Steps between C-alpha positions, in 0.01 A plus 500: 500500500764227499794480735820300470756401760830335412764368738859424394848643450408829338738668253355849477763526312666775705529261793430139589255441785548144623172346606316814393135564427330700225142622518312634197146626442326553165820417316714758679758426770416658834760360737828308482711404797597239758234245585449638852396840362215384275198338663234549231309208354430471128275332246805328352790402726816346359754332724823532303725435798852428381416619150619805306229766475582785263334758276372381167769506231487774237634412154567792266584287193273208414483397135284195551398198703246221502563442131425861407741757356370856480707592194357206306150520650430867577160438654310473826522122516880510501503751786257286699712187457812687604330638812362161598835330450738735673290537815579131569862603546430792731464784249208716611566798270652508154565692180414291192775578251489529122830508314608670176216445253301673226293791627176306459624229737615754757164677488304177540717388791461834675124490449485150651699608805290814535188284515656275764582799718139620475347155549755292695535132413541229762852461629772763505402866493572671166674830571539604137724422206871491428596566138851365434593674178463583217743792557805280563847437359527251216849423628362381836163371385537151648202294385299805389405508133715760326231552235284677758765718667438869431661830593349688795180655371297738715190455286512121537561536872193723526291238320621238747409730789152547356449126452608430856264758645721575797616141556840508329735477796845420355665535160844358420715692254860572399600851610779541241258504206421826325185647655515277808564778750192691383292185528636432850398849605153454348456170682611655826246779458217249445596282798644210300814344645785485248726198530835489323538173314603325179754776470853553375532824695835626618535616859436858395198413287350298783557787743327736257200267495489492878530878520208523255282290730571127463464334842533129427720257307352197325666167590838644602798335326279348229426674172748779558860607432718286730706645783863564404776660704565762230139522382275491810185543293140484612558235769738721695264796460214299649706353783633842602181704482260483793223647285472173306346171612658202326272221384676161509412145395647266765425169330852359515544551125459867410745626764766312696449492875826690554370794298164485674690536826716783366193688377338456841811633674509800265130587497341349810159342528318833464638544148462151349170360374487129428311415180424173328485601132279190495385339178198283418629162632493617862243295689473240222681187385589657167863494389466736204301793367497734202562871475527701176423170327823345627536199730648557847619199699527446874837365615605471863229740607588768244348608168716505184436590138638276226804733496556436873387849599329525837130579454352573840489248781301231674554671836236556768522767768522260795794326333659839425495582871639158592783522247598847621526354848665168413714584194587866559517482879255784554322502839143381461359825635674695223413242233134537596530878485632478142185309404253718688568849635756598237289422191202661674705819534591495129135529397401728788277254684554573868201282585681190374818309578494527879324342796412812696186686605327661203647268238288258301490151649699331224667214686710200406567205732799282410706222650876534559571412134264778387243252375173693498228351719233773511446837335260779592423792269319785669431276798328231293656162440623476140699177525529207739764240420428131508 
């Protein structure tokens, strides 16, 4: 039996308890409240007075990190490096993401993630996999390789489900494609979250996808038909529909701060999930990497192909929260919620994303600039900054 007690300004993230205390036993939170209400002693006591204490961040779209890229290295080692890297930036749970690729690559990536769910690596908890593609629009493919884009195929989807063994959590697809609505319904019936993305859908086509069961949008504004006053398209459908959680990449490049703010005003913190869309250079000194055999360069903190197409990001979750606060003007409590409770709700994990009794003791301690100082996963220390 191990117990943990943490003092600090606690963002639950439903409320902020100034000078609060959290007590956990065997990796599960038992009590959270003002310091005067909790008198227990613990094996590990952390005085985080004046620091931000919040739930561990949950990232639903992580392509790589620590020099690894799952699409290029669909193996256990890549998943381990990603988990070990992102925990340093406060991510305690994540979905390793494989993008549009040949079926063999998708299968290998899903098998690697499945193994990491069964036998967890050190670092961030692996919740399952996110498959971004291959059922996407060639018109809005972004950096995805058009050679591997295919029409929605229920047989292929079933093979992916079998390879994942119950660990496929999210699949990104374009709802306007022929056969997409049937695939959305099939995914819904098997418990896989369908995220609308890399899509040229009209407003009506996007609404049809939502009605069929899509409940998320992949990196809102990016890789989709743009918003137009006479052609509202998929963006308007997502912003208007409370059934859909919008994933967003707040790295200062993918989406302007004004639009981040507008999306927040339209959707609220309960319907926006911050994601990194992180690539292999995160946590390293590298300024380039390769995907699909092509060189991708880092410039001003962003990743670009040789054709100047954005290819993921170098974002970390703690920086995502800070930029939502500082660049979009979102209150810190809501910015934290977008990185914790909201993504937890997307994948149906009520035991994550909140500092409350019964939740897992996944805890991040940051300074005012959201620099991560300590991280606990299931009550055990997973990172201590220098």
